[in-house]
C-alpha positions in Angstrom: -57.9 59.4 -3.4 -60.1 57.1 -5.0 -60.3 54.8 -7.8 -63.3 53.5 -9.8 -65.1 49.9 -8.9 -65.7 47.7 -12.0 -68.0 44.7 -12.0 -66.6 41.4 -13.5 -68.8 38.4 -14.7 -67.3 35.8 -12.3 -68.6 33.1 -14.6 -65.3 34.2 -16.6 -62.4 33.5 -14.4 -60.0 34.8 -17.0 -61.2 38.0 -17.0 -61.4 38.5 -13.3 -57.6 37.1 -13.5 -56.6 40.3 -15.6 -58.9 42.6 -13.8 -57.0 41.9 -10.4 -53.8 41.6 -11.8 -54.7 45.6 -12.8 -56.1 46.3 -9.6 -53.4 44.8 -7.4 -50.8 47.2 -8.8 -53.4 50.1 -8.1 -53.5 51.2 -11.6 -57.0 49.4 -12.3 -60.4 50.1 -10.9 -61.1 47.7 -7.8 -62.9 44.6 -8.7 -66.2 43.8 -8.0 -66.6 39.8 -9.3 -70.3 38.7 -9.3 -72.3 35.7 -10.4 -74.5 35.8 -13.5 -77.1 33.3 -14.8 -76.3 31.9 -18.3 -77.2 34.5 -20.7 -77.7 37.7 -18.6 -75.3 40.4 -17.6 -73.6 40.3 -14.1 -75.7 40.6 -11.2 -76.1 40.0 -7.3 -76.6 37.3 -5.8 -80.6 36.0 -5.5 -82.1 38.3 -2.6 -78.7 40.3 -1.9 -80.6 43.8 -2.6 -77.6 45.2 -4.4 -79.3 45.8 -7.7 -78.7 49.2 -8.1 -75.0 49.1 -7.2 -72.6 50.0 -7.8 -74.0 53.2 -9.8 -72.4 54.6 -12.8 -69.0 56.3 -11.9 -69.1 55.3 -7.9 -65.6 55.2 -6.5 -63.9 53.6 -3.4 -60.9 54.5 -1.6 -57.4 54.2 -3.7 -56.4 51.4 -1.3 -59.6 49.1 -2.1 -58.9 46.3 -4.8 -61.6 44.0 -4.3 -64.9 43.9 -3.4 -66.6 40.7 -2.4 -70.4 40.7 -2.3 -72.0 38.2 -0.1 -75.1 37.3 1.3 -73.8 34.7 3.9 -75.6 32.2 5.4 -78.5 34.7 7.3 -79.4 35.9 3.9 -78.3 39.6 4.9 -76.1 41.6 2.1 -72.6 42.8 2.9 -69.9 44.4 0.4 -66.8 43.6 2.0 -63.8 45.6 0.6 -60.2 44.1 0.7 -57.3 46.3 0.4 -54.5 45.3 -2.1 -51.9 45.1 1.2 -54.5 42.8 2.7 -54.7 40.2 -0.3 -51.1 40.1 -1.0 -50.5 40.0 3.3 -52.7 36.8 2.9 -51.2 35.3 -0.4 -47.8 35.5 1.1 -48.5 34.1 4.6 -50.4 31.3 2.8 -47.2 30.5 0.6 -45.0 30.8 4.0 -47.5 28.3 5.7 -47.3 25.8 2.7 -44.0 25.4 2.0 -43.9 28.0 -0.9 -45.1 29.8 -4.1 -46.6 27.3 -6.7 -49.6 26.9 -9.3 -53.3 26.5 -8.3 -56.1 24.8 -9.7 -59.3 27.0 -9.4 -62.2 24.9 -9.0 -64.3 27.5 -6.7 -66.3 30.4 -8.1 -64.2 33.7 -8.5 -66.7 36.0 -6.6 -66.1 34.0 -3.3 -63.2 35.0 -1.4 -61.9 31.5 -1.3 -61.7 31.7 -5.3 -60.5 35.1 -5.6 -57.4 34.4 -3.4 -56.6 31.5 -5.6 -56.3 34.4 -8.3 -54.6 36.4 -6.2 -52.4 34.0 -4.8 -51.3 32.9 -8.2 -50.7 36.6 -9.4 -47.8 36.8 -6.4 -46.6 33.4 -7.6 -46.3 34.5 -11.1 -47.7 31.4 -12.4 -50.8 30.7 -14.5 -53.7 29.3 -13.0 -55.8 26.2 -14.3 -59.3 27.2 -14.5 -62.2 25.0 -14.0 -64.6 27.3 -15.5 -68.2 27.2 -15.1 -70.8 24.3 -14.7 -71.3 21.5 -12.1 -68.4 20.3 -10.3 -67.2 16.8 -11.6 -64.3 14.5 -10.5 -63.2 13.2 -13.5 -63.3 16.9 -15.1 -61.2 18.4 -12.3 -58.9 15.6 -12.4 -58.0 16.2 -15.9 -57.1 19.6 -15.4 -55.1 18.6 -12.5 -52.9 17.0 -14.7 -52.4 20.5 -16.7 -50.1 21.8 -13.6 -46.9 21.7 -14.4 -44.8 23.6 -11.4 -43.1 21.8 -8.5 -45.6 23.2 -6.5 -49.3 22.4 -6.9 -52.5 23.7 -4.4 -56.3 24.0 -5.1 -58.9 25.1 -2.7 -62.0 23.0 -2.3 -65.3 23.1 0.0 -66.1 20.0 2.1 -68.8 18.8 -0.5 -66.4 19.2 -3.7 -63.5 17.1 -1.4 -66.4 14.5 -0.4 -67.3 13.9 -4.1 -63.5 13.7 -5.2 -63.1 11.2 -2.7 -66.5 9.1 -3.2 -65.2 8.6 -7.1 -61.6 7.6 -5.8 -62.7 5.2 -3.4 -65.0 3.4 -6.3 -62.2 2.7 -8.1 -61.0 5.6 -10.4 -57.4 5.9 -10.3 -57.2 8.9 -12.5 -59.2 10.8 -9.6 -56.9 9.3 -6.6 -54.1 10.3 -8.8 -55.6 14.0 -8.9 -55.7 14.3 -5.5 -52.0 12.6 -4.5 -50.6 15.1 -7.4 -51.3 18.1 -5.2 -48.9 19.3 -2.4 -51.7 21.2 -0.7 -55.6 20.5 -0.7 -57.2 23.6 1.1 -60.7 23.0 2.2 -62.7 25.7 4.3 -65.8 27.4 3.7 -67.6 25.4 6.4 -66.0 22.7 8.5 -64.2 19.7 7.6 -65.3 16.2 9.1 -62.8 14.7 10.9 -64.1 11.4 8.8 -63.6 13.2 5.6 -60.4 14.5 6.2 -59.2 10.9 7.2 -60.7 9.1 4.0 -59.0 11.8 2.1 -56.0 11.1 3.3 -56.1 7.6 3.2 -55.7 7.6 -0.3 -52.8 9.9 0.0 -54.3 13.7 -0.2 -52.3 16.4 1.4 -55.3 17.9 3.1 -55.4 21.6 4.8 -58.4 22.9 7.0 -58.7 26.4 6.8 -60.9 29.0 8.7 -61.3 32.7 7.8 -63.9 34.5 6.0 -64.2 37.4 3.6 -63.4 39.9 6.3 -59.8 37.8 6.7 -59.4 38.1 2.9 -60.2 34.0 3.4 -58.3 31.7 5.5 -55.5 32.6 8.0 -55.9 29.7 10.4 -54.4 26.4 8.5 -55.0 23.3 10.3 -56.0 25.3 14.1 -52.3 27.5 13.6 -52.7 31.3 12.2 -50.9 31.9 9.5 -48.0 34.6 9.2 -48.6 37.6 11.6 -52.3 36.8 12.2 -53.2 36.8 15.8 -56.5 35.0 17.2 -57.8 35.4 20.4 -61.1 34.2 22.2 -63.1 37.1 24.4 -66.2 35.9 26.4 -65.6 32.9 24.5 -65.8 34.5 21.0 -63.2 34.4 18.6 -61.5 37.8 17.2 -58.8 38.1 14.6 -56.0 40.6 13.9 -53.3 40.7 11.5 -52.4 43.0 7.8 -55.3 40.6 6.1 -58.0 42.2 7.7 -60.8 43.6 5.7 -61.4 47.7 5.6 -64.8 47.2 6.5 -68.6 46.7 4.6 -68.9 49.7 1.6 -71.7 51.8 2.6 -72.8 50.2 6.1 -70.4 52.0 8.8 -72.7 50.9 11.5 -71.7 47.2 10.6 -68.5 48.1 10.2 -68.3 49.7 13.5 -69.7 46.6 15.2 -67.3 44.0 13.5 -64.2 46.1 13.5 -62.4 48.0 16.6 -59.4 48.7 18.0 -57.8 47.3 21.4 -54.3 46.6 22.6 -52.5 48.5 20.0 -54.1 46.1 16.9 -57.1 46.4 15.1 -59.9 43.3 15.5 -62.2 41.5 13.6 -65.1 40.2 15.7 -65.5 36.9 13.9 -69.0 35.6 15.5 -67.7 32.5 16.2 -67.8 30.5 19.7 -64.6 28.9 19.8 -61.2 28.4 22.3 -57.2 29.7 22.1 -54.8 27.0 24.0 -51.6 28.4 26.0 -49.9 27.5 22.1 -52.0 29.4 20.0 -53.9 26.9 18.4 -57.1 27.5 17.7 -60.5 25.6 18.2 -63.8 26.7 16.5 -66.9 25.4 18.2 -69.8 27.3 15.5 -71.4 30.4 15.3 -72.9 32.6 18.0 -76.0 32.8 16.3 -76.4 29.2 16.1 -77.8 28.2 18.8 -81.0 27.4 20.0 -82.6 26.9 23.6 -84.3 23.6 24.3 -86.4 22.4 26.8 -84.4 25.4 28.7 -80.8 24.2 27.7 -78.7 26.0 25.2 -77.8 23.8 22.4 -75.2 24.7 19.6 -76.1 23.2 16.2 -72.9 23.2 14.6 -71.8 20.8 17.2 -74.7 18.7 16.9 -74.1 18.7 12.9 -70.8 17.6 13.4 -71.8 14.8 15.7 -74.6 13.8 13.2 -71.9 13.5 10.2 -69.8 11.2 12.1 -72.8 8.6 11.4 -72.8 6.5 8.4 -74.9 7.7 5.7 -74.9 11.4 7.1 -71.7 12.8 6.3 -73.0 16.1 4.5 -75.8 16.2 6.6 -77.1 19.6 7.6 -78.7 20.7 11.0 -81.4 23.7 11.6 -83.7 24.4 14.3 -87.4 23.4 13.7 -90.2 25.1 16.5 -91.2 22.2 18.7 -95.1 22.9 21.2 -93.0 20.9 24.1 -89.6 21.9 23.8 -89.8 25.4 22.1 -86.7 24.1 19.4 -85.4 21.4 18.4 -82.9 20.1 15.9 -83.7 18.5 12.9 -81.9 17.0 10.3 -81.6 17.2 6.4 -79.7 14.9 3.9 -79.8 14.2 0.6 -82.0 11.1 0.0 -80.3 7.7 0.2 -83.2 5.5 1.0 -81.8 4.8 5.0 -81.1 7.9 6.6 -84.9 8.4 7.6 -85.6 5.0 8.6 -86.7 5.0 12.9 -84.2 3.0 13.3 -81.3 5.2 12.1 -83.1 8.1 14.0 -83.0 6.2 17.3 -79.4 5.2 16.9 -78.0 9.0 16.1 -80.0 10.5 19.1 -78.7 7.8 21.3 -75.4 9.0 19.8 -75.6 12.5 20.1 -77.4 12.2 23.4 -74.5 10.7 25.0 -72.2 13.3 23.8 -73.8 16.5 23.7 -76.4 15.9 26.1 -80.6 15.3 25.8 -81.6 18.8 24.7 -79.1 17.7 21.7 -80.8 14.7 20.3 -82.2 15.7 16.8 -85.9 15.3 16.4 -86.2 13.9 13.2 -84.6 13.3 9.7 -85.7 14.8 6.6 -84.9 13.8 3.6 -84.8 16.1 0.2 -83.9 15.5 -3.5 -81.0 17.8 -3.1 -79.6 20.3 -0.4 -80.0 23.8 -1.2 -76.3 25.3 -1.5 -75.4 29.0 -2.0 -73.2 29.5 -4.9 -69.9 29.4 -2.8 -70.9 25.4 -1.7 -72.3 26.7 1.4 -75.6 25.0 3.0 -78.2 27.1 2.6 -79.5 27.0 6.2 -82.2 30.1 5.6 -83.4 27.7 2.6 -83.4 24.7 5.0 -84.8 26.8 7.8 -88.1 27.7 5.4 -88.4 23.8 4.8 -88.1 23.1 8.6 -90.7 25.6 9.2 -93.2 24.3 6.5 -92.6 20.9 8.1 -93.6 22.4 11.5 -96.5 23.9 9.8 
């Protein structure tokens, strides 16, 4: 059996919510939340090459309830098919880990898996979510909406850049924003690595932070503060993380080759190869080191750029810095740090201090070659840094 596909404008999360309610009961079409520029019909993300999909009358398997389109950090488009069972299993595991079902504030785009899951969790809890809606993320607006939450348990899901803005405004003296941060019983933070320093600053204000790890292929976060939730299982195979559990996606629509490469059967279970380097200790705690494809060779030595980025972000003034690779005549490739302009980061003294700190922690080859200030870091709709765009900037600098 099959069901129809329905594209819904993600800038109208209330419509996505209604469509998801129908899809989860198997009575409605599978939902494709899609971003759209103001004044236009819903369309694909720039460069995603999805303009002709879905065609009129196109259908998917009956169990598919949600399709997340994403170009990811590499720019290669994917259509991740998630069943109703996977979405609800993820929502149930999240509720168990957080201490119960509650009311959610949606502050992420609805076409991002973490945003869609806020709506799914709300439907599972039978609570009415508070919707941030469109426009730039503003701390005071978020705080105002947080006051509308009236359930005993209150939650939200953010990416680190949003949390950083809230913390900065609270630290600058906004009692309203500080009270809003303390109002939540859990603030899920995912999408990219959460720095220890940012977490500590948020918790000093009184925020209850939960660092999450997962992806569209796992129906969102399935590891909370290093611990798999529900019946999720994480293991390391040859240094790369694999995940098993009822929240796994069906695969990639229209791409059986990529599906076979990412999902496989082993040890009486179905596993998703995450592409992330990491480890799992004897107690089952997961440590994520970074993307397996985000490694460079500098002077004959392997350098994990995600590890360099974590070290860089601990340096004052560089808490939101992004590290990418740049070609180098002498070393082959070198790390380059991009940061939004603050008037201090690019000083020679700052660079030398940073190089020394990274070198002592990760070795000579990991020391950044330069710090580049830009007016604004390019970001994907999900809030993640657009590393493809930054790599182009790095290449232009080299040229």
